[in-house]
Each structure stands twice: as structure tokens, then as C-alpha cells.
N, C-alpha and C positions, 0 to 999 in steps of 0.2 A: 479483662484484657482488651486492648485496642483492637478493633475489628480489622485494621490494616496489618497488624503484626502477625502475619501468617507466613512463615518462612518457607514452608514446604509447598513447592509447586510441582504438580505431577504432569507428565506428558500425556498426550491424548490417548484416551482409551475409549470412552463413550461420549464422543463429541456429539455425534448424531448418527443414528442408524441409517445407512444409505438405502436400505431396503424398505424403509417405512416413511411415509409422508406425515404421519401423525405427530402432533406437537408433543405428545407424551414421550416420544423418542428423543427429544432434544434436551441437552443440558441447558442450565441457565446461561452458561457462557455463550452457547450458540444463539439463544433467543436474544440476549443483550447485544451480541456482536452484529447479528443480521439486522436487528432493530436500529442500531447505530448507523449502519451502512445505508439503510433505506431512508432514515430521517434526513441524512445529509443529501441523499439523492433527490429528495423532494425540495430541500432548501436551495439547491443550485439550479433548479429547473428554469430554463430560459434566461439565465444570467451569464454575462461575460466575466472572464478572469479580471478584466480591467474595470469592472463596475465599482461603485463606491460601497464600502462596508466598514463596520467598526473593527479596529485593531486594538485589542486589549493588551494590558501589560503581560499577561500570561502568554499570549501569542507572540509578542516581541521577545520574550524569554526563550520560547521554543525556536524562534528564528535564530537567536544567538547560539543556542545549542547546536543547531544544524550547521551554522556557520563555523563553529568549532570543529565539527566533523570534517567539513570541507577543507579547513585549514590544515588539519592533520594529514589529509591526502597530499597536499603540496609539500608537507614536511617529510613525507614517506615515499620517495620516488620508487618506481618499479625497479626490480633487480635485473641484472643480466643473467639470463638462464636459457638453457637449450629449449625448454618447452615453450611453445607459443602461447598457450592458454594457462590460466591459473597462476599468475605471478605471486611468488611466495612473500613478497613485501606486504601483501594484504594481511598476512598473519601478524606482522609487526604493527600495522595500523589497528587491527582488531584488538590486539593485546592492550593497546592504549585505551580503547573504548571499554574493554572489560574491566580495566583498573579504575576508570574514571566515571563509569555509568551512573552509579549511585549519587555521586557528588553532582553530576550534571543534572540529574532529575531533581535533586534537592534544591537547585537554584530556580526551578520552574514552579514548584508547588508551594502552597502556603505553609508557614511554619506549624500551623495547627494540625496539619495532616502529614507532617514530615516523616512519620513512622511508615507511611505507605511507600516511601522511596525505594527500599530494597525490592519490593514486589513489582513495582512499575518498571524499575530499571531492567528487569529480566526481559520484558517485551522490547525495550529499546535495543538491548544487546542481540536479541533474536531477529531484529528487523533489518539487519544490514548484510546478511548472508552468512554462510557457514565457513569458518576459518580452516577447517580440516580439508574440505573438498574445494574450497575457494569457488563456491557457486552461489547463485541468488535466484529466487523464484517467487511465485505467488504466495507461498507459505511465509516467507520473510516479509513480504508486503503486508500480509494479514497481521503479522505481529506488530507492525507499526500502526495499523488501524486499531488494533487491540490496545496499544499504548495510548493512543488518543482517546479511545473509549474509556479507559481507566481514569484518565485525567478529567473526563466529564463526570465520571461516577463519584469522584472525591470532591467535585465542585471547583476544581482549578480552571476548567473550561466551562462556559455556560451557554445557554441557548442562543444568546445574541453573538456568540463566537462562531456560529455554524459556517457562515460564508468564509470567514478567515481561516477556519480549520482546513478547508479544501483549497481555497484560492491562494492562501499564503503558506500555511504550514505544509500541507501535503504536496503542493506544487514544488516547494523548496526541497522537501524530502526526495521527490523524483529527480530533481536536478543533481542532488548529491549522489543518489544511487546510480544515475547514468554516468557520473564522473568516476565512481568506483568501478563500474562495469568496464568502462573504457580504459581506465588507468591500469587496472590489474587483470584485464582480460578474463573476467569472471565467466565461468560456465553457466548456462541456464540450468537451474535445478528442476528436475522432473519435466523438462521440456518435451512436448509432443511433436517438436519439429514443425514441419510445414502444416501439420494438422492442428496445431495449437493456435490460440488466438494471438499470443505474443510470447516471445522467449522469456520475458521477465515480469511483466505487469498485467493486471486485470482491472483493478478498481478505477484507474483513470479513464478507462473506456466506458465503464458504467456511468460514472459521474459526468464524464465529458459528453456522452450521448444525451444525458438529461439536460445539460446546458443548451443543447441544440434543438430541443423540442419546440416545435412551432416557429422555428426560424423562418423569416419571410423568403429567403432566397437559397440558403444552403440546405441541400438534401443529401441523404446518405450516398447517393451515386457520385457526389462531388468530391468525396475525400480521397478518391484514387487519382485525382488530378493534382499534380505537383504545384501548379500555379495557384490553385485555390488554397492548398495547404500553406504555401509560403505567405500568402496574403492574410490569412486569418488565424494562424497558429498561436499568436500572442493572446487571442481572445478565448480560445477553446482548447481545453485539455485533451480532448479526443484528437484534434488535429496536431497538437504538440507531440503526441505519441506517434502519429503517422509520420511526422517530420523526422523523428528520431529513427524510426524503422528505415525510412528512405536514405538516411545518412549512413546507416550501419549495414544495409544489405544491398546487393547488386542483382541485376536481372529483372525480369518482368514481375510486377507486384503480384499478379495472380499466381505465380509459381512460388515465391518465397513467403507469401502471406495469404494462403488460400482461404482460410476462414474469414479473414477481414474482407477479402475480395468478394466472397459470397454475401457478406453482410451489406456490402455496398448496393446489392440488388434489392434490399428490403425497402419498401416504399416510404416509410416515415421514421423519424427519430424516436417517436414514442414506442413503436414496435421494436426498433433496435434496442432501446433501453430495457424493455420488458424481457426480450430474448436474452440479453446479456446477463440480467439478474438470474434468470432460470439457469443459464449456462454456468454462472459463477457458483451457484449452490451445488449443481451436479458435478462440475469438473474440478472445483477447488475445495469447497467446504465439505463435500461428502466423499472425497477421494483420500484414502488413508495415506498414500505416499506424500500427499501435499500437506495434510494436517497432522501427521503423526507426531510432530515435534511441538505442537501447540501446548502451551503451559496453562494449567488451571491453578487458581489460588482463591483468595477470599473475595477479590473483586470480580473475577470471571470464574465462578465456581462450576465444578463438574456435576453437582447435584442436578437431578432432572427437574424440568419445569413441572410444577404441580398442575394437574388437570383442573 
């Protein structure tokens, strides 16, 4: 049987024991996922979004896929409804993705591994938010990272695609998700409000802080200055996120984004990056409400890592 033809994907049960730091408590999915995140974190260290890097055919196909999702938003305008948040037109948009996801994934992956499409499509569908609650959060973001991880595992994406994965594909994904959030007034899923890092995202803060490590002039204290953000957001994912927050929220930054305000007091980007990785593990990957819907399959299996 083809290793990719495993149709049963189970929801999170034993992703990782939050009470134990031992690697024995981790599923293979957790080990592969966090390894993927950290590998990309190292790859983007000190590099601008605008730097030169290879853009492969697979990356171009992924951008085309995301452009399709973007176009569907334009074709599915929000409905007139009494409720301010959670526009029900999102369900119409999502139904189209649910119907087309496997076909979209099939256009991205080589024909030799086309049998993997149904499994990988699950992560794509999970990555855009929940159609019942019309919300989006870090669990959905994790599903997109898992989608990219699976594409690496089947060989569709390769080592020399690392910069393009973040700077092209993930950055475009963020643009589409922000458009979804604004168009359909999506609720933050599992948001901790003012005490959370951000209502919707986490990974771009990790990778974005890595980009800024050893920057000659920009220090963590600068990202709360709107002028600095406006001047440099096109080069740095972290500052792109801050710009979006500034556009969406009103009032003093220290009040609506207290965690980020505290981070601005950290002396170096290296320390910010290390702290955010620890925080991501503790607050996202080891919190059941965030990770409970994560799907396991043949590519990201639930089996424990062997000691």
C-alpha cells in the first residue's frame, strides 16, 4: 500500500504531554513539526523579505493556489446581517474550499505522490479558520505550517525552498488570512485578549524576530514606534504584524497589546526569538484548546518518538 494512502486522520489526543519536557512524551508529529519551525527559523535569520532567493515551480504553484483563495473572497462578498462579527458569507467561501481542496493540492504536488493529496488537503482546509464558529487562531495557523511541512516530507518542497517558503508562501498566506479576517469579521479563536501575544497569529513573530537578529540599527524597543514600523515593514515580517495590529486596534499600544509591549523591553532580538519559541511551545503547542483539532495521519503520525 502506498504510504500516503491513509485516509483516517485522528484529532489530537497525545500530541505532547504538557506536564513533561521529556522527548519520550512527544509524538512524531510534534517532533517533525517543531523541527520544521526551527529549521525555517534558522534559515531566515538576519535576512530581509526583499532579499534574493530561489523561487521554484512548486512555490509558484502554491502562490497560485493562495491567489485562488484570495479571488474567491472577492467573489463572495459579506452578507448583510445584524451581527457585527462572524459574517456568514465565510461559510459559502469555506464550502468552495472544502469542495476544491484536493484538486488544488493535486496541482501543487508531483504526479508520483498524487496519492498524498487527500491527506495533505485536510491541513489546507484546517488552515483558514472554522466555518461553524467563523473564527481563526493559532491552531489554524499551525495547520498551514503542517501543510507546508507535509509538502516537504513528500519532496514537493526542498531544502533550497526554505526562504521562499517563509518570504513568499507564508507571507502570501498571511495576506489572505488578514483579508479573510477583515472581510468576514472573523472572531479570534481561543484569544487571551490583551494577555495574548496576538489575536490571530504567532509564527510570523517567531520568524520575524529571527530576521531581525543582529540588525545594526533596529532594536526590539523600536517596534512600538509607528514611524519605524511604516519605514521597515516591507522588509520584516515582525513589523508587518505590528503594522496590521496598529491598523486594526485603537488606543495606546501598551493597553491593547500588553504582551508585545513587554517584549519591546527585551534587549536583543536573539532573546526575543528564544523567548517566543518557548512561549509558542507552552501557549500554543501544549495547550489542548489550541491543538485539540490537529489531525494526525501517515505524514504527521501520532506514534511516539522512539527514545
